[in-house]
mmCIF file of the N, C-alpha and C atoms, coordinates in Angstrom:
data_MODEL
# 
_entry.id   MODEL 
# 
loop_
_atom_site.group_PDB 
_atom_site.id 
_atom_site.type_symbol 
_atom_site.label_atom_id 
_atom_site.label_alt_id 
_atom_site.label_comp_id 
_atom_site.label_asym_id 
_atom_site.label_entity_id 
_atom_site.label_seq_id 
_atom_site.pdbx_PDB_ins_code 
_atom_site.Cartn_x 
_atom_site.Cartn_y 
_atom_site.Cartn_z 
_atom_site.occupancy 
_atom_site.B_iso_or_equiv 
_atom_site.pdbx_formal_charge 
_atom_site.auth_seq_id 
_atom_site.auth_comp_id 
_atom_site.auth_asym_id 
_atom_site.auth_atom_id 
_atom_site.pdbx_PDB_model_num 
ATOM 1   N N  . UNK A 1 1  ? 17.868  8.999   -5.954  1.00 0.00 ? 1  UNK A N  1 
ATOM 2   C CA . UNK A 1 1  ? 16.756  8.403   -5.238  1.00 0.00 ? 1  UNK A CA 1 
ATOM 3   C C  . UNK A 1 1  ? 15.520  8.436   -6.140  1.00 0.00 ? 1  UNK A C  1 
ATOM 4   N N  . UNK A 1 2  ? 14.767  7.372   -6.127  1.00 0.00 ? 2  UNK A N  1 
ATOM 5   C CA . UNK A 1 2  ? 13.575  7.268   -6.957  1.00 0.00 ? 2  UNK A CA 1 
ATOM 6   C C  . UNK A 1 2  ? 12.472  8.176   -6.423  1.00 0.00 ? 2  UNK A C  1 
ATOM 7   N N  . UNK A 1 3  ? 11.615  8.600   -7.336  1.00 0.00 ? 3  UNK A N  1 
ATOM 8   C CA . UNK A 1 3  ? 10.523  9.493   -6.959  1.00 0.00 ? 3  UNK A CA 1 
ATOM 9   C C  . UNK A 1 3  ? 9.221   8.711   -6.858  1.00 0.00 ? 3  UNK A C  1 
ATOM 10  N N  . UNK A 1 4  ? 8.452   8.991   -5.797  1.00 0.00 ? 4  UNK A N  1 
ATOM 11  C CA . UNK A 1 4  ? 7.152   8.371   -5.586  1.00 0.00 ? 4  UNK A CA 1 
ATOM 12  C C  . UNK A 1 4  ? 6.087   9.436   -5.813  1.00 0.00 ? 4  UNK A C  1 
ATOM 13  N N  . UNK A 1 5  ? 5.153   9.128   -6.712  1.00 0.00 ? 5  UNK A N  1 
ATOM 14  C CA . UNK A 1 5  ? 4.027   10.024  -6.951  1.00 0.00 ? 5  UNK A CA 1 
ATOM 15  C C  . UNK A 1 5  ? 2.744   9.214   -6.838  1.00 0.00 ? 5  UNK A C  1 
ATOM 16  N N  . UNK A 1 6  ? 1.637   9.915   -6.700  1.00 0.00 ? 6  UNK A N  1 
ATOM 17  C CA . UNK A 1 6  ? 0.333   9.260   -6.534  1.00 0.00 ? 6  UNK A CA 1 
ATOM 18  C C  . UNK A 1 6  ? -0.634  9.733   -7.599  1.00 0.00 ? 6  UNK A C  1 
ATOM 19  N N  . UNK A 1 7  ? -1.315  8.796   -8.243  1.00 0.00 ? 7  UNK A N  1 
ATOM 20  C CA . UNK A 1 7  ? -2.449  9.100   -9.109  1.00 0.00 ? 7  UNK A CA 1 
ATOM 21  C C  . UNK A 1 7  ? -3.681  8.949   -8.244  1.00 0.00 ? 7  UNK A C  1 
ATOM 22  N N  . UNK A 1 8  ? -4.366  10.042  -7.989  1.00 0.00 ? 8  UNK A N  1 
ATOM 23  C CA . UNK A 1 8  ? -5.516  10.017  -7.095  1.00 0.00 ? 8  UNK A CA 1 
ATOM 24  C C  . UNK A 1 8  ? -6.815  9.933   -7.888  1.00 0.00 ? 8  UNK A C  1 
ATOM 25  N N  . UNK A 1 9  ? -7.676  9.032   -7.472  1.00 0.00 ? 9  UNK A N  1 
ATOM 26  C CA . UNK A 1 9  ? -9.029  8.899   -8.006  1.00 0.00 ? 9  UNK A CA 1 
ATOM 27  C C  . UNK A 1 9  ? -9.960  8.868   -6.795  1.00 0.00 ? 9  UNK A C  1 
ATOM 28  N N  . UNK A 1 10 ? -11.256 8.969   -6.989  1.00 0.00 ? 10 UNK A N  1 
ATOM 29  C CA . UNK A 1 10 ? -12.162 9.013   -5.834  1.00 0.00 ? 10 UNK A CA 1 
ATOM 30  C C  . UNK A 1 10 ? -12.022 7.837   -4.855  1.00 0.00 ? 10 UNK A C  1 
ATOM 31  N N  . UNK A 1 11 ? -11.825 6.628   -5.354  1.00 0.00 ? 11 UNK A N  1 
ATOM 32  C CA . UNK A 1 11 ? -11.750 5.499   -4.424  1.00 0.00 ? 11 UNK A CA 1 
ATOM 33  C C  . UNK A 1 11 ? -10.517 4.625   -4.618  1.00 0.00 ? 11 UNK A C  1 
ATOM 34  N N  . UNK A 1 12 ? -9.671  4.949   -5.604  1.00 0.00 ? 12 UNK A N  1 
ATOM 35  C CA . UNK A 1 12 ? -8.459  4.164   -5.856  1.00 0.00 ? 12 UNK A CA 1 
ATOM 36  C C  . UNK A 1 12 ? -7.285  5.126   -6.067  1.00 0.00 ? 12 UNK A C  1 
ATOM 37  N N  . UNK A 1 13 ? -6.213  4.874   -5.346  1.00 0.00 ? 13 UNK A N  1 
ATOM 38  C CA . UNK A 1 13 ? -4.984  5.662   -5.459  1.00 0.00 ? 13 UNK A CA 1 
ATOM 39  C C  . UNK A 1 13 ? -3.881  4.709   -5.914  1.00 0.00 ? 13 UNK A C  1 
ATOM 40  N N  . UNK A 1 14 ? -3.077  5.140   -6.869  1.00 0.00 ? 14 UNK A N  1 
ATOM 41  C CA . UNK A 1 14 ? -2.002  4.300   -7.383  1.00 0.00 ? 14 UNK A CA 1 
ATOM 42  C C  . UNK A 1 14 ? -0.668  4.959   -7.111  1.00 0.00 ? 14 UNK A C  1 
ATOM 43  N N  . UNK A 1 15 ? 0.235   4.212   -6.470  1.00 0.00 ? 15 UNK A N  1 
ATOM 44  C CA . UNK A 1 15 ? 1.591   4.699   -6.222  1.00 0.00 ? 15 UNK A CA 1 
ATOM 45  C C  . UNK A 1 15 ? 2.430   4.426   -7.460  1.00 0.00 ? 15 UNK A C  1 
ATOM 46  N N  . UNK A 1 16 ? 3.102   5.465   -7.937  1.00 0.00 ? 16 UNK A N  1 
ATOM 47  C CA . UNK A 1 16 ? 4.005   5.340   -9.075  1.00 0.00 ? 16 UNK A CA 1 
ATOM 48  C C  . UNK A 1 16 ? 5.430   5.543   -8.579  1.00 0.00 ? 16 UNK A C  1 
ATOM 49  N N  . UNK A 1 17 ? 6.278   4.575   -8.864  1.00 0.00 ? 17 UNK A N  1 
ATOM 50  C CA . UNK A 1 17 ? 7.680   4.618   -8.458  1.00 0.00 ? 17 UNK A CA 1 
ATOM 51  C C  . UNK A 1 17 ? 8.493   4.855   -9.718  1.00 0.00 ? 17 UNK A C  1 
ATOM 52  N N  . UNK A 1 18 ? 8.995   6.068   -9.881  1.00 0.00 ? 18 UNK A N  1 
ATOM 53  C CA . UNK A 1 18 ? 9.659   6.482   -11.128 1.00 0.00 ? 18 UNK A CA 1 
ATOM 54  C C  . UNK A 1 18 ? 8.752   6.248   -12.333 1.00 0.00 ? 18 UNK A C  1 
ATOM 55  N N  . UNK A 1 19 ? 7.455   6.529   -12.162 1.00 0.00 ? 19 UNK A N  1 
ATOM 56  C CA . UNK A 1 19 ? 6.493   6.414   -13.253 1.00 0.00 ? 19 UNK A CA 1 
ATOM 57  C C  . UNK A 1 19 ? 5.880   5.038   -13.441 1.00 0.00 ? 19 UNK A C  1 
ATOM 58  N N  . UNK A 1 20 ? 6.353   4.037   -12.700 1.00 0.00 ? 20 UNK A N  1 
ATOM 59  C CA . UNK A 1 20 ? 5.829   2.677   -12.822 1.00 0.00 ? 20 UNK A CA 1 
ATOM 60  C C  . UNK A 1 20 ? 4.841   2.402   -11.698 1.00 0.00 ? 20 UNK A C  1 
ATOM 61  N N  . UNK A 1 21 ? 3.612   1.949   -12.009 1.00 0.00 ? 21 UNK A N  1 
ATOM 62  C CA . UNK A 1 21 ? 2.655   1.621   -10.950 1.00 0.00 ? 21 UNK A CA 1 
ATOM 63  C C  . UNK A 1 21 ? 3.167   0.450   -10.102 1.00 0.00 ? 21 UNK A C  1 
ATOM 64  N N  . UNK A 1 22 ? 3.195   0.622   -8.784  1.00 0.00 ? 22 UNK A N  1 
ATOM 65  C CA . UNK A 1 22 ? 3.702   -0.436  -7.908  1.00 0.00 ? 22 UNK A CA 1 
ATOM 66  C C  . UNK A 1 22 ? 2.709   -0.862  -6.833  1.00 0.00 ? 22 UNK A C  1 
ATOM 67  N N  . UNK A 1 23 ? 1.725   -0.006  -6.510  1.00 0.00 ? 23 UNK A N  1 
ATOM 68  C CA . UNK A 1 23 ? 0.787   -0.333  -5.440  1.00 0.00 ? 23 UNK A CA 1 
ATOM 69  C C  . UNK A 1 23 ? -0.515  0.441   -5.647  1.00 0.00 ? 23 UNK A C  1 
ATOM 70  N N  . UNK A 1 24 ? -1.628  -0.207  -5.331  1.00 0.00 ? 24 UNK A N  1 
ATOM 71  C CA . UNK A 1 24 ? -2.913  0.494   -5.359  1.00 0.00 ? 24 UNK A CA 1 
ATOM 72  C C  . UNK A 1 24 ? -3.490  0.534   -3.952  1.00 0.00 ? 24 UNK A C  1 
ATOM 73  N N  . UNK A 1 25 ? -4.142  1.640   -3.650  1.00 0.00 ? 25 UNK A N  1 
ATOM 74  C CA . UNK A 1 25 ? -4.857  1.800   -2.388  1.00 0.00 ? 25 UNK A CA 1 
ATOM 75  C C  . UNK A 1 25 ? -6.330  1.938   -2.733  1.00 0.00 ? 25 UNK A C  1 
ATOM 76  N N  . UNK A 1 26 ? -7.156  1.054   -2.181  1.00 0.00 ? 26 UNK A N  1 
ATOM 77  C CA . UNK A 1 26 ? -8.588  1.093   -2.438  1.00 0.00 ? 26 UNK A CA 1 
ATOM 78  C C  . UNK A 1 26 ? -9.315  1.429   -1.148  1.00 0.00 ? 26 UNK A C  1 
ATOM 79  N N  . UNK A 1 27 ? -10.055 2.527   -1.185  1.00 0.00 ? 27 UNK A N  1 
ATOM 80  C CA . UNK A 1 27 ? -10.827 2.956   -0.028  1.00 0.00 ? 27 UNK A CA 1 
ATOM 81  C C  . UNK A 1 27 ? -12.071 2.072   0.047   1.00 0.00 ? 27 UNK A C  1 
ATOM 82  N N  . UNK A 1 28 ? -12.298 1.478   1.211   1.00 0.00 ? 28 UNK A N  1 
ATOM 83  C CA . UNK A 1 28 ? -13.406 0.547   1.400   1.00 0.00 ? 28 UNK A CA 1 
ATOM 84  C C  . UNK A 1 28 ? -14.649 1.272   1.901   1.00 0.00 ? 28 UNK A C  1 
ATOM 85  N N  . UNK A 1 29 ? -15.810 0.818   1.444   1.00 0.00 ? 29 UNK A N  1 
ATOM 86  C CA . UNK A 1 29 ? -17.087 1.395   1.888   1.00 0.00 ? 29 UNK A CA 1 
ATOM 87  C C  . UNK A 1 29 ? -17.282 1.254   3.393   1.00 0.00 ? 29 UNK A C  1 
ATOM 88  N N  . UNK A 1 30 ? -16.759 0.182   3.964   1.00 0.00 ? 30 UNK A N  1 
ATOM 89  C CA . UNK A 1 30 ? -16.921 -0.071  5.396   1.00 0.00 ? 30 UNK A CA 1 
ATOM 90  C C  . UNK A 1 30 ? -15.922 0.711   6.231   1.00 0.00 ? 30 UNK A C  1 
ATOM 91  N N  . UNK A 1 31 ? -15.024 1.430   5.561   1.00 0.00 ? 31 UNK A N  1 
ATOM 92  C CA . UNK A 1 31 ? -13.974 2.173   6.244   1.00 0.00 ? 31 UNK A CA 1 
ATOM 93  C C  . UNK A 1 31 ? -12.635 1.495   6.058   1.00 0.00 ? 31 UNK A C  1 
ATOM 94  N N  . UNK A 1 32 ? -11.606 2.270   6.104   1.00 0.00 ? 32 UNK A N  1 
ATOM 95  C CA . UNK A 1 32 ? -10.260 1.738   5.946   1.00 0.00 ? 32 UNK A CA 1 
ATOM 96  C C  . UNK A 1 32 ? -9.824  1.693   4.492   1.00 0.00 ? 32 UNK A C  1 
ATOM 97  N N  . UNK A 1 33 ? -8.606  1.214   4.306   1.00 0.00 ? 33 UNK A N  1 
ATOM 98  C CA . UNK A 1 33 ? -7.977  1.197   2.986   1.00 0.00 ? 33 UNK A CA 1 
ATOM 99  C C  . UNK A 1 33 ? -7.213  -0.111  2.822   1.00 0.00 ? 33 UNK A C  1 
ATOM 100 N N  . UNK A 1 34 ? -7.352  -0.739  1.659   1.00 0.00 ? 34 UNK A N  1 
ATOM 101 C CA . UNK A 1 34 ? -6.584  -1.946  1.334   1.00 0.00 ? 34 UNK A CA 1 
ATOM 102 C C  . UNK A 1 34 ? -5.445  -1.546  0.404   1.00 0.00 ? 34 UNK A C  1 
ATOM 103 N N  . UNK A 1 35 ? -4.219  -1.875  0.788   1.00 0.00 ? 35 UNK A N  1 
ATOM 104 C CA . UNK A 1 35 ? -3.034  -1.578  -0.018  1.00 0.00 ? 35 UNK A CA 1 
ATOM 105 C C  . UNK A 1 35 ? -2.547  -2.872  -0.661  1.00 0.00 ? 35 UNK A C  1 
ATOM 106 N N  . UNK A 1 36 ? -2.499  -2.891  -1.988  1.00 0.00 ? 36 UNK A N  1 
ATOM 107 C CA . UNK A 1 36 ? -2.111  -4.100  -2.731  1.00 0.00 ? 36 UNK A CA 1 
ATOM 108 C C  . UNK A 1 36 ? -0.921  -3.803  -3.640  1.00 0.00 ? 36 UNK A C  1 
ATOM 109 N N  . UNK A 1 37 ? 0.137   -4.588  -3.465  1.00 0.00 ? 37 UNK A N  1 
ATOM 110 C CA . UNK A 1 37 ? 1.308   -4.454  -4.335  1.00 0.00 ? 37 UNK A CA 1 
ATOM 111 C C  . UNK A 1 37 ? 0.970   -4.993  -5.707  1.00 0.00 ? 37 UNK A C  1 
ATOM 112 N N  . UNK A 1 38 ? 1.502   -4.365  -6.745  1.00 0.00 ? 38 UNK A N  1 
ATOM 113 C CA . UNK A 1 38 ? 1.282   -4.793  -8.120  1.00 0.00 ? 38 UNK A CA 1 
ATOM 114 C C  . UNK A 1 38 ? 2.472   -5.581  -8.664  1.00 0.00 ? 38 UNK A C  1 
ATOM 115 N N  . UNK A 1 39 ? 3.518   -5.703  -7.872  1.00 0.00 ? 39 UNK A N  1 
ATOM 116 C CA . UNK A 1 39 ? 4.688   -6.468  -8.288  1.00 0.00 ? 39 UNK A CA 1 
ATOM 117 C C  . UNK A 1 39 ? 4.887   -7.624  -7.306  1.00 0.00 ? 39 UNK A C  1 
ATOM 118 N N  . UNK A 1 40 ? 6.105   -8.066  -7.113  1.00 0.00 ? 40 UNK A N  1 
ATOM 119 C CA . UNK A 1 40 ? 6.355   -9.230  -6.258  1.00 0.00 ? 40 UNK A CA 1 
ATOM 120 C C  . UNK A 1 40 ? 6.579   -8.884  -4.790  1.00 0.00 ? 40 UNK A C  1 
ATOM 121 N N  . UNK A 1 41 ? 6.361   -7.638  -4.404  1.00 0.00 ? 41 UNK A N  1 
ATOM 122 C CA . UNK A 1 41 ? 6.523   -7.261  -2.992  1.00 0.00 ? 41 UNK A CA 1 
ATOM 123 C C  . UNK A 1 41 ? 5.409   -7.881  -2.152  1.00 0.00 ? 41 UNK A C  1 
ATOM 124 N N  . UNK A 1 42 ? 5.722   -8.107  -0.884  1.00 0.00 ? 42 UNK A N  1 
ATOM 125 C CA . UNK A 1 42 ? 4.746   -8.632  0.074   1.00 0.00 ? 42 UNK A CA 1 
ATOM 126 C C  . UNK A 1 42 ? 4.815   -7.825  1.360   1.00 0.00 ? 42 UNK A C  1 
ATOM 127 N N  . UNK A 1 43 ? 3.650   -7.647  1.980   1.00 0.00 ? 43 UNK A N  1 
ATOM 128 C CA . UNK A 1 43 ? 3.609   -7.012  3.300   1.00 0.00 ? 43 UNK A CA 1 
ATOM 129 C C  . UNK A 1 43 ? 4.002   -8.045  4.342   1.00 0.00 ? 43 UNK A C  1 
ATOM 130 N N  . UNK A 1 44 ? 4.786   -7.660  5.337   1.00 0.00 ? 44 UNK A N  1 
ATOM 131 C CA . UNK A 1 44 ? 5.119   -8.601  6.409   1.00 0.00 ? 44 UNK A CA 1 
ATOM 132 C C  . UNK A 1 44 ? 3.874   -8.906  7.241   1.00 0.00 ? 44 UNK A C  1 
ATOM 133 N N  . UNK A 1 45 ? 3.898   -9.996  7.982   1.00 0.00 ? 45 UNK A N  1 
ATOM 134 C CA . UNK A 1 45 ? 2.747   -10.317 8.834   1.00 0.00 ? 45 UNK A CA 1 
ATOM 135 C C  . UNK A 1 45 ? 2.517   -9.213  9.868   1.00 0.00 ? 45 UNK A C  1 
ATOM 136 N N  . UNK A 1 46 ? 1.255   -8.951  10.225  1.00 0.00 ? 46 UNK A N  1 
ATOM 137 C CA . UNK A 1 46 ? 0.992   -7.957  11.263  1.00 0.00 ? 46 UNK A CA 1 
ATOM 138 C C  . UNK A 1 46 ? 1.507   -8.430  12.618  1.00 0.00 ? 46 UNK A C  1 
ATOM 139 N N  . UNK A 1 47 ? 1.771   -7.489  13.497  1.00 0.00 ? 47 UNK A N  1 
ATOM 140 C CA . UNK A 1 47 ? 2.346   -7.821  14.810  1.00 0.00 ? 47 UNK A CA 1 
ATOM 141 C C  . UNK A 1 47 ? 1.458   -8.775  15.607  1.00 0.00 ? 47 UNK A C  1 
ATOM 142 N N  . UNK A 1 48 ? 0.144   -8.667  15.455  1.00 0.00 ? 48 UNK A N  1 
ATOM 143 C CA . UNK A 1 48 ? -0.758  -9.517  16.232  1.00 0.00 ? 48 UNK A CA 1 
ATOM 144 C C  . UNK A 1 48 ? -0.912  -10.916 15.627  1.00 0.00 ? 48 UNK A C  1 
ATOM 145 N N  . UNK A 1 49 ? -0.318  -11.150 14.435  1.00 0.00 ? 49 UNK A N  1 
ATOM 146 C CA . UNK A 1 49 ? -0.360  -12.462 13.781  1.00 0.00 ? 49 UNK A CA 1 
ATOM 147 C C  . UNK A 1 49 ? 1.030   -12.808 13.236  1.00 0.00 ? 49 UNK A C  1 
ATOM 148 N N  . UNK A 1 50 ? 2.024   -12.973 14.107  1.00 0.00 ? 50 UNK A N  1 
ATOM 149 C CA . UNK A 1 50 ? 3.403   -13.138 13.636  1.00 0.00 ? 50 UNK A CA 1 
ATOM 150 C C  . UNK A 1 50 ? 3.654   -14.404 12.816  1.00 0.00 ? 50 UNK A C  1 
ATOM 151 N N  . UNK A 1 51 ? 2.796   -15.413 12.930  1.00 0.00 ? 51 UNK A N  1 
ATOM 152 C CA . UNK A 1 51 ? 3.009   -16.654 12.182  1.00 0.00 ? 51 UNK A CA 1 
ATOM 153 C C  . UNK A 1 51 ? 2.310   -16.647 10.820  1.00 0.00 ? 51 UNK A C  1 
ATOM 154 N N  . UNK A 1 52 ? 1.570   -15.604 10.530  1.00 0.00 ? 52 UNK A N  1 
ATOM 155 C CA . UNK A 1 52 ? 0.894   -15.506 9.233   1.00 0.00 ? 52 UNK A CA 1 
ATOM 156 C C  . UNK A 1 52 ? 1.930   -15.323 8.126   1.00 0.00 ? 52 UNK A C  1 
ATOM 157 N N  . UNK A 1 53 ? 1.648   -15.857 6.938   1.00 0.00 ? 53 UNK A N  1 
ATOM 158 C CA . UNK A 1 53 ? 2.599   -15.653 5.833   1.00 0.00 ? 53 UNK A CA 1 
ATOM 159 C C  . UNK A 1 53 ? 2.502   -14.223 5.300   1.00 0.00 ? 53 UNK A C  1 
ATOM 160 N N  . UNK A 1 54 ? 3.564   -13.719 4.705   1.00 0.00 ? 54 UNK A N  1 
ATOM 161 C CA . UNK A 1 54 ? 3.498   -12.401 4.067   1.00 0.00 ? 54 UNK A CA 1 
ATOM 162 C C  . UNK A 1 54 ? 2.415   -12.404 2.985   1.00 0.00 ? 54 UNK A C  1 
ATOM 163 N N  . UNK A 1 55 ? 1.761   -11.267 2.802   1.00 0.00 ? 55 UNK A N  1 
ATOM 164 C CA . UNK A 1 55 ? 0.653   -11.159 1.858   1.00 0.00 ? 55 UNK A CA 1 
ATOM 165 C C  . UNK A 1 55 ? 0.876   -9.980  0.910   1.00 0.00 ? 55 UNK A C  1 
ATOM 166 N N  . UNK A 1 56 ? 0.296   -10.027 -0.303  1.00 0.00 ? 56 UNK A N  1 
ATOM 167 C CA . UNK A 1 56 ? 0.421   -8.894  -1.219  1.00 0.00 ? 56 UNK A CA 1 
ATOM 168 C C  . UNK A 1 56 ? -0.520  -7.736  -0.870  1.00 0.00 ? 56 UNK A C  1 
ATOM 169 N N  . UNK A 1 57 ? -1.517  -7.980  -0.009  1.00 0.00 ? 57 UNK A N  1 
ATOM 170 C CA . UNK A 1 57 ? -2.484  -6.951  0.370   1.00 0.00 ? 57 UNK A CA 1 
ATOM 171 C C  . UNK A 1 57 ? -2.512  -6.798  1.881   1.00 0.00 ? 57 UNK A C  1 
ATOM 172 N N  . UNK A 1 58 ? -2.649  -5.552  2.326   1.00 0.00 ? 58 UNK A N  1 
ATOM 173 C CA . UNK A 1 58 ? -2.728  -5.269  3.762   1.00 0.00 ? 58 UNK A CA 1 
ATOM 174 C C  . UNK A 1 58 ? -3.775  -4.186  4.002   1.00 0.00 ? 58 UNK A C  1 
ATOM 175 N N  . UNK A 1 59 ? -4.484  -4.286  5.121   1.00 0.00 ? 59 UNK A N  1 
ATOM 176 C CA . UNK A 1 59 ? -5.537  -3.340  5.465   1.00 0.00 ? 59 UNK A CA 1 
ATOM 177 C C  . UNK A 1 59 ? -4.992  -2.275  6.411   1.00 0.00 ? 59 UNK A C  1 
ATOM 178 N N  . UNK A 1 60 ? -5.377  -1.023  6.165   1.00 0.00 ? 60 UNK A N  1 
ATOM 179 C CA . UNK A 1 60 ? -4.983  0.099   7.008   1.00 0.00 ? 60 UNK A CA 1 
ATOM 180 C C  . UNK A 1 60 ? -6.224  0.855   7.458   1.00 0.00 ? 60 UNK A C  1 
ATOM 181 N N  . UNK A 1 61 ? -6.122  1.533   8.585   1.00 0.00 ? 61 UNK A N  1 
ATOM 182 C CA . UNK A 1 61 ? -7.261  2.252   9.155   1.00 0.00 ? 61 UNK A CA 1 
ATOM 183 C C  . UNK A 1 61 ? -7.681  3.454   8.321   1.00 0.00 ? 61 UNK A C  1 
ATOM 184 N N  . UNK A 1 62 ? -6.703  4.121   7.672   1.00 0.00 ? 62 UNK A N  1 
ATOM 185 C CA . UNK A 1 62 ? -7.057  5.314   6.894   1.00 0.00 ? 62 UNK A CA 1 
ATOM 186 C C  . UNK A 1 62 ? -6.049  5.510   5.762   1.00 0.00 ? 62 UNK A C  1 
ATOM 187 N N  . UNK A 1 63 ? -6.373  6.444   4.883   1.00 0.00 ? 63 UNK A N  1 
ATOM 188 C CA . UNK A 1 63 ? -5.557  6.688   3.700   1.00 0.00 ? 63 UNK A CA 1 
ATOM 189 C C  . UNK A 1 63 ? -4.162  7.202   4.052   1.00 0.00 ? 63 UNK A C  1 
ATOM 190 N N  . UNK A 1 64 ? -4.073  8.083   5.009   1.00 0.00 ? 64 UNK A N  1 
ATOM 191 C CA . UNK A 1 64 ? -2.768  8.630   5.398   1.00 0.00 ? 64 UNK A CA 1 
ATOM 192 C C  . UNK A 1 64 ? -1.834  7.534   5.898   1.00 0.00 ? 64 UNK A C  1 
ATOM 193 N N  . UNK A 1 65 ? -2.358  6.628   6.710   1.00 0.00 ? 65 UNK A N  1 
ATOM 194 C CA . UNK A 1 65 ? -1.554  5.519   7.236   1.00 0.00 ? 65 UNK A CA 1 
ATOM 195 C C  . UNK A 1 65 ? -1.099  4.602   6.100   1.00 0.00 ? 65 UNK A C  1 
ATOM 196 N N  . UNK A 1 66 ? -1.979  4.316   5.159   1.00 0.00 ? 66 UNK A N  1 
ATOM 197 C CA . UNK A 1 66 ? -1.637  3.448   4.035   1.00 0.00 ? 66 UNK A CA 1 
ATOM 198 C C  . UNK A 1 66 ? -0.569  4.086   3.152   1.00 0.00 ? 66 UNK A C  1 
ATOM 199 N N  . UNK A 1 67 ? -0.743  5.359   2.820   1.00 0.00 ? 67 UNK A N  1 
ATOM 200 C CA . UNK A 1 67 ? 0.253   6.051   1.991   1.00 0.00 ? 67 UNK A CA 1 
ATOM 201 C C  . UNK A 1 67 ? 1.612   6.084   2.687   1.00 0.00 ? 67 UNK A C  1 
ATOM 202 N N  . UNK A 1 68 ? 1.621   6.352   3.979   1.00 0.00 ? 68 UNK A N  1 
ATOM 203 C CA . UNK A 1 68 ? 2.883   6.402   4.720   1.00 0.00 ? 68 UNK A CA 1 
ATOM 204 C C  . UNK A 1 68 ? 3.576   5.036   4.709   1.00 0.00 ? 68 UNK A C  1 
ATOM 205 N N  . UNK A 1 69 ? 2.805   3.974   4.850   1.00 0.00 ? 69 UNK A N  1 
ATOM 206 C CA . UNK A 1 69 ? 3.383   2.623   4.843   1.00 0.00 ? 69 UNK A CA 1 
ATOM 207 C C  . UNK A 1 69 ? 3.982   2.291   3.489   1.00 0.00 ? 69 UNK A C  1 
ATOM 208 N N  . UNK A 1 70 ? 3.267   2.596   2.421   1.00 0.00 ? 70 UNK A N  1 
ATOM 209 C CA . UNK A 1 70 ? 3.774   2.332   1.068   1.00 0.00 ? 70 UNK A CA 1 
ATOM 210 C C  . UNK A 1 70 ? 5.045   3.148   0.832   1.00 0.00 ? 70 UNK A C  1 
ATOM 211 N N  . UNK A 1 71 ? 5.011   4.419   1.151   1.00 0.00 ? 71 UNK A N  1 
ATOM 212 C CA . UNK A 1 71 ? 6.196   5.260   0.938   1.00 0.00 ? 71 UNK A CA 1 
ATOM 213 C C  . UNK A 1 71 ? 7.374   4.784   1.792   1.00 0.00 ? 71 UNK A C  1 
ATOM 214 N N  . UNK A 1 72 ? 7.092   4.300   2.995   1.00 0.00 ? 72 UNK A N  1 
ATOM 215 C CA . UNK A 1 72 ? 8.148   3.782   3.856   1.00 0.00 ? 72 UNK A CA 1 
ATOM 216 C C  . UNK A 1 72 ? 8.825   2.573   3.241   1.00 0.00 ? 72 UNK A C  1 
ATOM 217 N N  . UNK A 1 73 ? 8.036   1.662   2.668   1.00 0.00 ? 73 UNK A N  1 
ATOM 218 C CA . UNK A 1 73 ? 8.618   0.480   2.015   1.00 0.00 ? 73 UNK A CA 1 
ATOM 219 C C  . UNK A 1 73 ? 9.429   0.883   0.790   1.00 0.00 ? 73 UNK A C  1 
ATOM 220 N N  . UNK A 1 74 ? 8.893   1.778   -0.018  1.00 0.00 ? 74 UNK A N  1 
ATOM 221 C CA . UNK A 1 74 ? 9.574   2.171   -1.241  1.00 0.00 ? 74 UNK A CA 1 
ATOM 222 C C  . UNK A 1 74 ? 10.833  2.985   -0.974  1.00 0.00 ? 74 UNK A C  1 
ATOM 223 N N  . UNK A 1 75 ? 10.878  3.697   0.121   1.00 0.00 ? 75 UNK A N  1 
ATOM 224 C CA . UNK A 1 75 ? 12.067  4.502   0.472   1.00 0.00 ? 75 UNK A CA 1 
ATOM 225 C C  . UNK A 1 75 ? 13.108  3.713   1.249   1.00 0.00 ? 75 UNK A C  1 
ATOM 226 N N  . UNK A 1 76 ? 12.786  2.501   1.631   1.00 0.00 ? 76 UNK A N  1 
ATOM 227 C CA . UNK A 1 76 ? 13.724  1.683   2.430   1.00 0.00 ? 76 UNK A CA 1 
ATOM 228 C C  . UNK A 1 76 ? 14.889  1.191   1.596   1.00 0.00 ? 76 UNK A C  1 
# 
């Protein structure tokens, strides 16, 4: 199984999948976190917008939620 590690910086966190950067989390001044894939992965449309196309970036309420979502996708 591949290993997921995080490079933590004050406002940007990078997910490393077996040492390769795959996603960045940017903490927003207005609150919340934007998670952006660095490869060809896409986030599925949110439940409240089922007809929206998949996007490379998704907004989360907090850092813990964003990290859990990224790890969930990478462990799937």
